[in-house]
N, CA, C and O atoms as a CHARMM CRD file, in Angstrom:
* protein
*
  284
    1    1 UNK  N      8.95600 -48.89300  16.84500 PROA 1      0.00000
    2    1 UNK  CA     9.02100 -47.82300  17.80200 PROA 1      0.00000
    3    1 UNK  C      8.91600 -48.39800  19.19500 PROA 1      0.00000
    4    1 UNK  O      7.94800 -49.07400  19.54300 PROA 1      0.00000
    5    2 UNK  N      9.90300 -48.12400  19.95600 PROA 2      0.00000
    6    2 UNK  CA     9.90800 -48.59400  21.33300 PROA 2      0.00000
    7    2 UNK  C      9.43100 -47.49400  22.27000 PROA 2      0.00000
    8    2 UNK  O      9.24500 -46.33500  21.89800 PROA 2      0.00000
    9    3 UNK  N      9.25000 -47.92600  23.48400 PROA 3      0.00000
   10    3 UNK  CA     8.82800 -46.93200  24.47100 PROA 3      0.00000
   11    3 UNK  C     10.00300 -46.02500  24.79200 PROA 3      0.00000
   12    3 UNK  O     11.11300 -46.48300  25.06400 PROA 3      0.00000
   13    4 UNK  N      9.73800 -44.75200  24.75500 PROA 4      0.00000
   14    4 UNK  CA    10.79200 -43.79600  25.06400 PROA 4      0.00000
   15    4 UNK  C     10.64800 -43.34200  26.51000 PROA 4      0.00000
   16    4 UNK  O      9.54800 -43.16900  27.03400 PROA 4      0.00000
   17    5 UNK  N     11.78100 -43.16200  27.11300 PROA 5      0.00000
   18    5 UNK  CA    11.75800 -42.69800  28.49800 PROA 5      0.00000
   19    5 UNK  C     11.48100 -41.19200  28.48300 PROA 5      0.00000
   20    5 UNK  O     12.18200 -40.43100  27.81500 PROA 5      0.00000
   21    6 UNK  N     10.46700 -40.77700  29.21600 PROA 6      0.00000
   22    6 UNK  CA    10.09700 -39.36000  29.26600 PROA 6      0.00000
   23    6 UNK  C     10.74800 -38.73800  30.49200 PROA 6      0.00000
   24    6 UNK  O     10.53500 -39.16700  31.62600 PROA 6      0.00000
   25    7 UNK  N     11.54200 -37.72200  30.22800 PROA 7      0.00000
   26    7 UNK  CA    12.19200 -37.00600  31.32300 PROA 7      0.00000
   27    7 UNK  C     11.36200 -35.78200  31.65100 PROA 7      0.00000
   28    7 UNK  O     10.90400 -35.05900  30.76700 PROA 7      0.00000
   29    8 UNK  N     11.18100 -35.56900  32.92900 PROA 8      0.00000
   30    8 UNK  CA    10.50700 -34.34600  33.34600 PROA 8      0.00000
   31    8 UNK  C     11.56700 -33.29600  33.58000 PROA 8      0.00000
   32    8 UNK  O     12.46900 -33.45800  34.40200 PROA 8      0.00000
   33    9 UNK  N     11.43600 -32.23100  32.84600 PROA 9      0.00000
   34    9 UNK  CA    12.38300 -31.13300  32.96300 PROA 9      0.00000
   35    9 UNK  C     11.69100 -30.02200  33.73500 PROA 9      0.00000
   36    9 UNK  O     10.59600 -29.58600  33.37700 PROA 9      0.00000
   37   10 UNK  N     12.34200 -29.57100  34.79400 PROA 10     0.00000
   38   10 UNK  CA    11.76900 -28.49700  35.58900 PROA 10     0.00000
   39   10 UNK  C     11.89600 -27.19100  34.82000 PROA 10     0.00000
   40   10 UNK  O     12.92900 -26.91100  34.21200 PROA 10     0.00000
   41   11 UNK  N     10.85600 -26.41500  34.85200 PROA 11     0.00000
   42   11 UNK  CA    10.84400 -25.13000  34.17000 PROA 11     0.00000
   43   11 UNK  C     11.84800 -24.20400  34.86400 PROA 11     0.00000
   44   11 UNK  O     11.74900 -23.99500  36.07300 PROA 11     0.00000
   45   12 UNK  N     12.80300 -23.65000  34.13000 PROA 12     0.00000
   46   12 UNK  CA    13.80300 -22.78600  34.76700 PROA 12     0.00000
   47   12 UNK  C     13.20400 -21.48500  35.28900 PROA 12     0.00000
   48   12 UNK  O     13.81500 -20.82200  36.12800 PROA 12     0.00000
   49   13 UNK  N     12.02800 -21.11000  34.81100 PROA 13     0.00000
   50   13 UNK  CA    11.39600 -19.87800  35.28200 PROA 13     0.00000
   51   13 UNK  C     10.46000 -20.11000  36.45900 PROA 13     0.00000
   52   13 UNK  O      9.90900 -19.15100  37.00000 PROA 13     0.00000
   53   14 UNK  N     10.27000 -21.34800  36.86300 PROA 14     0.00000
   54   14 UNK  CA     9.37400 -21.61000  37.98200 PROA 14     0.00000
   55   14 UNK  C     10.08200 -21.28300  39.29800 PROA 14     0.00000
   56   14 UNK  O     11.31100 -21.27100  39.37000 PROA 14     0.00000
   57   15 UNK  N      9.29700 -21.02400  40.32000 PROA 15     0.00000
   58   15 UNK  CA     9.88600 -20.70500  41.60800 PROA 15     0.00000
   59   15 UNK  C      9.20900 -21.54400  42.68000 PROA 15     0.00000
   60   15 UNK  O      8.07100 -21.98900  42.52700 PROA 15     0.00000
   61   16 UNK  N      9.92600 -21.74200  43.74400 PROA 16     0.00000
   62   16 UNK  CA     9.38500 -22.52700  44.84100 PROA 16     0.00000
   63   16 UNK  C      8.46300 -21.65300  45.67900 PROA 16     0.00000
   64   16 UNK  O      8.42300 -20.43300  45.52200 PROA 16     0.00000
   65   17 UNK  N      7.74000 -22.28700  46.55100 PROA 17     0.00000
   66   17 UNK  CA     6.83300 -21.56000  47.43200 PROA 17     0.00000
   67   17 UNK  C      7.61200 -20.59500  48.33000 PROA 17     0.00000
   68   17 UNK  O      7.16900 -19.47200  48.57000 PROA 17     0.00000
   69   18 UNK  N      8.76400 -21.03100  48.82100 PROA 18     0.00000
   70   18 UNK  CA     9.58500 -20.16500  49.67300 PROA 18     0.00000
   71   18 UNK  C     10.10600 -18.94600  48.90000 PROA 18     0.00000
   72   18 UNK  O     10.14400 -17.83700  49.43300 PROA 18     0.00000
   73   19 UNK  N     10.50000 -19.15800  47.65600 PROA 19     0.00000
   74   19 UNK  CA    10.96700 -18.04300  46.83800 PROA 19     0.00000
   75   19 UNK  C      9.82700 -17.05200  46.59200 PROA 19     0.00000
   76   19 UNK  O     10.02800 -15.83800  46.64200 PROA 19     0.00000
   77   20 UNK  N      8.63700 -17.58000  46.32700 PROA 20     0.00000
   78   20 UNK  CA     7.49100 -16.71100  46.09200 PROA 20     0.00000
   79   20 UNK  C      7.15500 -15.90500  47.34100 PROA 20     0.00000
   80   20 UNK  O      6.92100 -14.69900  47.25400 PROA 20     0.00000
   81   21 UNK  N      7.12800 -16.55700  48.50200 PROA 21     0.00000
   82   21 UNK  CA     6.79900 -15.85800  49.74200 PROA 21     0.00000
   83   21 UNK  C      7.84300 -14.79100  50.06500 PROA 21     0.00000
   84   21 UNK  O      7.50400 -13.72000  50.56700 PROA 21     0.00000
   85   22 UNK  N      9.09600 -15.08100  49.77900 PROA 22     0.00000
   86   22 UNK  CA    10.15400 -14.09400  49.99400 PROA 22     0.00000
   87   22 UNK  C      9.95900 -12.89900  49.07000 PROA 22     0.00000
   88   22 UNK  O     10.07500 -11.75100  49.50000 PROA 22     0.00000
   89   23 UNK  N      9.66200 -13.16600  47.80200 PROA 23     0.00000
   90   23 UNK  CA     9.43100 -12.09800  46.82900 PROA 23     0.00000
   91   23 UNK  C      8.21200 -11.26600  47.23100 PROA 23     0.00000
   92   23 UNK  O      8.24800 -10.03700  47.16600 PROA 23     0.00000
   93   24 UNK  N      7.13600 -11.93400  47.64400 PROA 24     0.00000
   94   24 UNK  CA     5.90700 -11.24600  48.02900 PROA 24     0.00000
   95   24 UNK  C      6.14700 -10.37200  49.26700 PROA 24     0.00000
   96   24 UNK  O      5.66000  -9.24400  49.33400 PROA 24     0.00000
   97   25 UNK  N      6.88900 -10.88700  50.23200 PROA 25     0.00000
   98   25 UNK  CA     7.18800 -10.12100  51.44500 PROA 25     0.00000
   99   25 UNK  C      8.00500  -8.87700  51.09400 PROA 25     0.00000
  100   25 UNK  O      7.74800  -7.79200  51.61700 PROA 25     0.00000
  101   26 UNK  N      8.98400  -9.03900  50.21100 PROA 26     0.00000
  102   26 UNK  CA     9.80800  -7.90300  49.77100 PROA 26     0.00000
  103   26 UNK  C      8.96100  -6.87500  49.03900 PROA 26     0.00000
  104   26 UNK  O      9.11200  -5.67400  49.26300 PROA 26     0.00000
  105   27 UNK  N      8.07500  -7.33300  48.17000 PROA 27     0.00000
  106   27 UNK  CA     7.21500  -6.43400  47.41600 PROA 27     0.00000
  107   27 UNK  C      6.26900  -5.67500  48.35000 PROA 27     0.00000
  108   27 UNK  O      6.06700  -4.47300  48.17900 PROA 27     0.00000
  109   28 UNK  N      5.69200  -6.36200  49.33000 PROA 28     0.00000
  110   28 UNK  CA     4.80300  -5.71100  50.29400 PROA 28     0.00000
  111   28 UNK  C      5.55700  -4.69500  51.14800 PROA 28     0.00000
  112   28 UNK  O      5.02700  -3.62300  51.44300 PROA 28     0.00000
  113   29 UNK  N      6.78200  -5.01900  51.54700 PROA 29     0.00000
  114   29 UNK  CA     7.59400  -4.09400  52.33100 PROA 29     0.00000
  115   29 UNK  C      7.92600  -2.83900  51.52500 PROA 29     0.00000
  116   29 UNK  O      7.87700  -1.72700  52.05100 PROA 29     0.00000
  117   30 UNK  N      8.26200  -3.02100  50.25700 PROA 30     0.00000
  118   30 UNK  CA     8.56300  -1.87400  49.38800 PROA 30     0.00000
  119   30 UNK  C      7.32700  -0.98600  49.21100 PROA 30     0.00000
  120   30 UNK  O      7.42500   0.23900  49.27400 PROA 30     0.00000
  121   31 UNK  N      6.17700  -1.60300  48.99200 PROA 31     0.00000
  122   31 UNK  CA     4.94600  -0.84200  48.82100 PROA 31     0.00000
  123   31 UNK  C      4.59500  -0.09200  50.10500 PROA 31     0.00000
  124   31 UNK  O      4.14600   1.05300  50.05600 PROA 31     0.00000
  125   32 UNK  N      4.79700  -0.72800  51.23500 PROA 32     0.00000
  126   32 UNK  CA     4.51800  -0.09300  52.51900 PROA 32     0.00000
  127   32 UNK  C      5.44500   1.09700  52.74600 PROA 32     0.00000
  128   32 UNK  O      5.01200   2.13700  53.24100 PROA 32     0.00000
  129   33 UNK  N      6.71100   0.94700  52.38700 PROA 33     0.00000
  130   33 UNK  CA     7.67400   2.03900  52.55100 PROA 33     0.00000
  131   33 UNK  C      7.32000   3.21300  51.63700 PROA 33     0.00000
  132   33 UNK  O      7.39900   4.36700  52.05800 PROA 33     0.00000
  133   34 UNK  N      6.93000   2.93000  50.38800 PROA 34     0.00000
  134   34 UNK  CA     6.52500   4.00200  49.47300 PROA 34     0.00000
  135   34 UNK  C      5.28000   4.72200  49.97600 PROA 34     0.00000
  136   34 UNK  O      5.18500   5.94700  49.88800 PROA 34     0.00000
  137   35 UNK  N      4.32100   3.95400  50.50800 PROA 35     0.00000
  138   35 UNK  CA     3.09000   4.54500  51.02900 PROA 35     0.00000
  139   35 UNK  C      3.38800   5.42500  52.24300 PROA 35     0.00000
  140   35 UNK  O      2.83000   6.51600  52.36600 PROA 35     0.00000
  141   36 UNK  N      4.25800   4.96500  53.13700 PROA 36     0.00000
  142   36 UNK  CA     4.62200   5.74700  54.32100 PROA 36     0.00000
  143   36 UNK  C      5.33800   7.03500  53.92600 PROA 36     0.00000
  144   36 UNK  O      5.09500   8.08900  54.51300 PROA 36     0.00000
  145   37 UNK  N      6.21900   6.94900  52.93400 PROA 37     0.00000
  146   37 UNK  CA     6.93200   8.13400  52.46700 PROA 37     0.00000
  147   37 UNK  C      5.96800   9.14300  51.84200 PROA 37     0.00000
  148   37 UNK  O      6.10800  10.34700  52.05300 PROA 37     0.00000
  149   38 UNK  N      4.99000   8.65500  51.07500 PROA 38     0.00000
  150   38 UNK  CA     4.00900   9.54200  50.45700 PROA 38     0.00000
  151   38 UNK  C      3.14200  10.22200  51.52100 PROA 38     0.00000
  152   38 UNK  O      2.81700  11.40300  51.40000 PROA 38     0.00000
  153   39 UNK  N      2.77200   9.47300  52.56200 PROA 39     0.00000
  154   39 UNK  CA     1.98100  10.05000  53.65200 PROA 39     0.00000
  155   39 UNK  C      2.78400  11.11400  54.40600 PROA 39     0.00000
  156   39 UNK  O      2.25300  12.16400  54.76600 PROA 39     0.00000
  157   40 UNK  N      4.05700  10.83300  54.63600 PROA 40     0.00000
  158   40 UNK  CA     4.91400  11.79500  55.33600 PROA 40     0.00000
  159   40 UNK  C      5.06000  13.07000  54.51500 PROA 40     0.00000
  160   40 UNK  O      4.97000  14.17500  55.04900 PROA 40     0.00000
  161   41 UNK  N      5.28600  12.90900  53.21800 PROA 41     0.00000
  162   41 UNK  CA     5.42300  14.07200  52.33700 PROA 41     0.00000
  163   41 UNK  C      4.12900  14.86400  52.27400 PROA 41     0.00000
  164   41 UNK  O      4.15600  16.09400  52.28900 PROA 41     0.00000
  165   42 UNK  N      3.00100  14.17900  52.20400 PROA 42     0.00000
  166   42 UNK  CA     1.69800  14.85000  52.16100 PROA 42     0.00000
  167   42 UNK  C      1.47800  15.65100  53.44700 PROA 42     0.00000
  168   42 UNK  O      1.00300  16.78600  53.39800 PROA 42     0.00000
  169   43 UNK  N      1.82100  15.06400  54.59800 PROA 43     0.00000
  170   43 UNK  CA     1.66100  15.76200  55.87900 PROA 43     0.00000
  171   43 UNK  C      2.54800  16.99500  55.93500 PROA 43     0.00000
  172   43 UNK  O      2.12600  18.03200  56.44600 PROA 43     0.00000
  173   44 UNK  N      3.76600  16.90400  55.42200 PROA 44     0.00000
  174   44 UNK  CA     4.65300  18.06500  55.38100 PROA 44     0.00000
  175   44 UNK  C      4.09100  19.15900  54.47200 PROA 44     0.00000
  176   44 UNK  O      4.13800  20.34200  54.81200 PROA 44     0.00000
  177   45 UNK  N      3.56300  18.76200  53.32500 PROA 45     0.00000
  178   45 UNK  CA     2.99900  19.72900  52.38500 PROA 45     0.00000
  179   45 UNK  C      1.76400  20.41300  52.96500 PROA 45     0.00000
  180   45 UNK  O      1.56400  21.61000  52.75900 PROA 45     0.00000
  181   46 UNK  N      0.94200  19.66700  53.68400 PROA 46     0.00000
  182   46 UNK  CA    -0.23700  20.25200  54.31600 PROA 46     0.00000
  183   46 UNK  C      0.18800  21.24300  55.39400 PROA 46     0.00000
  184   46 UNK  O     -0.37500  22.33300  55.49700 PROA 46     0.00000
  185   47 UNK  N      1.18200  20.86600  56.19700 PROA 47     0.00000
  186   47 UNK  CA     1.67000  21.75100  57.24900 PROA 47     0.00000
  187   47 UNK  C      2.25500  23.02900  56.65800 PROA 47     0.00000
  188   47 UNK  O      2.12900  24.10000  57.25100 PROA 47     0.00000
  189   48 UNK  N      2.88900  22.92500  55.50300 PROA 48     0.00000
  190   48 UNK  CA     3.47900  24.09300  54.85300 PROA 48     0.00000
  191   48 UNK  C      2.42500  24.90900  54.09600 PROA 48     0.00000
  192   48 UNK  O      2.67000  26.06000  53.73200 PROA 48     0.00000
  193   49 UNK  N      1.25900  24.31400  53.86200 PROA 49     0.00000
  194   49 UNK  CA     0.19800  25.01300  53.14600 PROA 49     0.00000
  195   49 UNK  C      0.41000  25.06400  51.65400 PROA 49     0.00000
  196   49 UNK  O     -0.12700  25.94900  50.98800 PROA 49     0.00000
  197   50 UNK  N      1.17900  24.14100  51.10700 PROA 50     0.00000
  198   50 UNK  CA     1.46800  24.17000  49.66900 PROA 50     0.00000
  199   50 UNK  C      0.48600  23.36800  48.83100 PROA 50     0.00000
  200   50 UNK  O      0.48600  23.48400  47.60500 PROA 50     0.00000
  201   51 UNK  N     -0.35000  22.55900  49.46800 PROA 51     0.00000
  202   51 UNK  CA    -1.32200  21.75300  48.72000 PROA 51     0.00000
  203   51 UNK  C     -2.71000  21.94500  49.33100 PROA 51     0.00000
  204   51 UNK  O     -2.82700  22.16500  50.53600 PROA 51     0.00000
  205   52 UNK  N     -3.75600  21.86600  48.51700 PROA 52     0.00000
  206   52 UNK  CA    -5.10700  21.94800  49.07600 PROA 52     0.00000
  207   52 UNK  C     -5.45300  20.65000  49.80300 PROA 52     0.00000
  208   52 UNK  O     -5.03500  19.56800  49.39000 PROA 52     0.00000
  209   53 UNK  N     -6.21200  20.76700  50.87900 PROA 53     0.00000
  210   53 UNK  CA    -6.60500  19.58900  51.65300 PROA 53     0.00000
  211   53 UNK  C     -7.93000  19.04500  51.14300 PROA 53     0.00000
  212   53 UNK  O     -8.78000  19.78500  50.64800 PROA 53     0.00000
  213   54 UNK  N     -8.08500  17.73200  51.27700 PROA 54     0.00000
  214   54 UNK  CA    -9.38400  17.14600  50.96800 PROA 54     0.00000
  215   54 UNK  C    -10.26000  17.27600  52.22000 PROA 54     0.00000
  216   54 UNK  O     -9.79300  17.77000  53.24700 PROA 54     0.00000
  217   55 UNK  N    -11.50300  16.84600  52.14700 PROA 55     0.00000
  218   55 UNK  CA   -12.44600  17.02100  53.24400 PROA 55     0.00000
  219   55 UNK  C    -11.99500  16.38700  54.54900 PROA 55     0.00000
  220   55 UNK  O    -12.10100  17.00700  55.60700 PROA 55     0.00000
  221   56 UNK  N    -11.50100  15.17500  54.48800 PROA 56     0.00000
  222   56 UNK  CA   -11.05800  14.48500  55.70000 PROA 56     0.00000
  223   56 UNK  C     -9.88300  15.21000  56.33900 PROA 56     0.00000
  224   56 UNK  O     -9.86400  15.41700  57.55200 PROA 56     0.00000
  225   57 UNK  N     -8.90800  15.59600  55.53000 PROA 57     0.00000
  226   57 UNK  CA    -7.73500  16.30300  56.06200 PROA 57     0.00000
  227   57 UNK  C     -8.14200  17.64600  56.66100 PROA 57     0.00000
  228   57 UNK  O     -7.61100  18.04800  57.69500 PROA 57     0.00000
  229   58 UNK  N     -9.07400  18.33600  56.02300 PROA 58     0.00000
  230   58 UNK  CA    -9.55600  19.60300  56.54300 PROA 58     0.00000
  231   58 UNK  C    -10.25300  19.39900  57.88100 PROA 58     0.00000
  232   58 UNK  O    -10.04700  20.18100  58.81000 PROA 58     0.00000
  233   59 UNK  N    -11.07000  18.36500  57.99200 PROA 59     0.00000
  234   59 UNK  CA   -11.76500  18.06700  59.23900 PROA 59     0.00000
  235   59 UNK  C    -10.79100  17.73600  60.35900 PROA 59     0.00000
  236   59 UNK  O    -11.00600  18.13400  61.50400 PROA 59     0.00000
  237   60 UNK  N     -9.72200  17.01200  60.04400 PROA 60     0.00000
  238   60 UNK  CA    -8.74100  16.63000  61.05900 PROA 60     0.00000
  239   60 UNK  C     -7.88100  17.82100  61.47200 PROA 60     0.00000
  240   60 UNK  O     -7.62400  18.00600  62.66100 PROA 60     0.00000
  241   61 UNK  N     -7.43600  18.62300  60.52300 PROA 61     0.00000
  242   61 UNK  CA    -6.49300  19.70600  60.81300 PROA 61     0.00000
  243   61 UNK  C     -7.16200  21.02400  61.20800 PROA 61     0.00000
  244   61 UNK  O     -6.59400  21.80000  61.97700 PROA 61     0.00000
  245   62 UNK  N     -8.36200  21.28000  60.68900 PROA 62     0.00000
  246   62 UNK  CA    -9.05200  22.53300  60.98700 PROA 62     0.00000
  247   62 UNK  C    -10.53000  22.26300  61.27800 PROA 62     0.00000
  248   62 UNK  O    -11.39300  22.61000  60.47100 PROA 62     0.00000
  249   63 UNK  N    -10.82700  21.64600  62.42800 PROA 63     0.00000
  250   63 UNK  CA   -12.22100  21.27200  62.72400 PROA 63     0.00000
  251   63 UNK  C    -13.14000  22.47500  62.93000 PROA 63     0.00000
  252   63 UNK  O    -14.35900  22.32900  62.84900 PROA 63     0.00000
  253   64 UNK  N    -12.59200  23.64700  63.19000 PROA 64     0.00000
  254   64 UNK  CA   -13.41700  24.82900  63.39800 PROA 64     0.00000
  255   64 UNK  C    -14.20700  25.20100  62.14600 PROA 64     0.00000
  256   64 UNK  O    -15.22000  25.89500  62.23200 PROA 64     0.00000
  257   65 UNK  N    -13.74700  24.74200  60.99000 PROA 65     0.00000
  258   65 UNK  CA   -14.45300  25.03300  59.74400 PROA 65     0.00000
  259   65 UNK  C    -15.83300  24.36800  59.74300 PROA 65     0.00000
  260   65 UNK  O    -16.76500  24.87200  59.11700 PROA 65     0.00000
  261   66 UNK  N    -15.95900  23.25300  60.43300 PROA 66     0.00000
  262   66 UNK  CA   -17.20300  22.48200  60.43400 PROA 66     0.00000
  263   66 UNK  C    -18.07400  22.75600  61.66000 PROA 66     0.00000
  264   66 UNK  O    -19.00800  21.99900  61.92300 PROA 66     0.00000
  265   67 UNK  N    -17.79100  23.81900  62.41500 PROA 67     0.00000
  266   67 UNK  CA   -18.55200  24.15300  63.61700 PROA 67     0.00000
  267   67 UNK  C    -19.81100  24.91100  63.21300 PROA 67     0.00000
  268   67 UNK  O    -19.73200  26.04600  62.74200 PROA 67     0.00000
  269   68 UNK  N    -20.95800  24.29200  63.39400 PROA 68     0.00000
  270   68 UNK  CA   -22.22500  24.91200  63.00100 PROA 68     0.00000
  271   68 UNK  C    -22.92600  25.61600  64.15100 PROA 68     0.00000
  272   68 UNK  O    -24.06500  26.05600  63.99100 PROA 68     0.00000
  273   69 UNK  N    -22.29300  25.73200  65.28100 PROA 69     0.00000
  274   69 UNK  CA   -22.94000  26.36100  66.43600 PROA 69     0.00000
  275   69 UNK  C    -23.07100  27.85300  66.27600 PROA 69     0.00000
  276   69 UNK  O    -23.84200  28.46800  67.01200 PROA 69     0.00000
  277   70 UNK  N    -22.36900  28.46100  65.36500 PROA 70     0.00000
  278   70 UNK  CA   -22.45400  29.91200  65.18900 PROA 70     0.00000
  279   70 UNK  C    -23.66200  30.32000  64.35600 PROA 70     0.00000
  280   70 UNK  O    -23.94100  31.51300  64.23700 PROA 70     0.00000
  281   71 UNK  N    -24.38600  29.36900  63.77800 PROA 71     0.00000
  282   71 UNK  CA   -25.55300  29.69200  62.94300 PROA 71     0.00000
  283   71 UNK  C    -26.82100  29.55400  63.71700 PROA 71     0.00000
  284   71 UNK  O    -27.90200  29.78700  63.17700 PROA 71     0.00000
């Protein structure tokens, strides 16, 4: 048995650092766009009165509800 030459084969599924950063940037941009669209839709629904507001949204949109000076 002689010494065999060992070839290093690059994994076809591996990616370079630049490819990963590009993929990550694209994924973050997509997530940001989905989040912005959801926020816009939520604001429209609140303005239309079709969804109940949580405490923070109620405080921002209708602060008179939290006015304790009348008691």
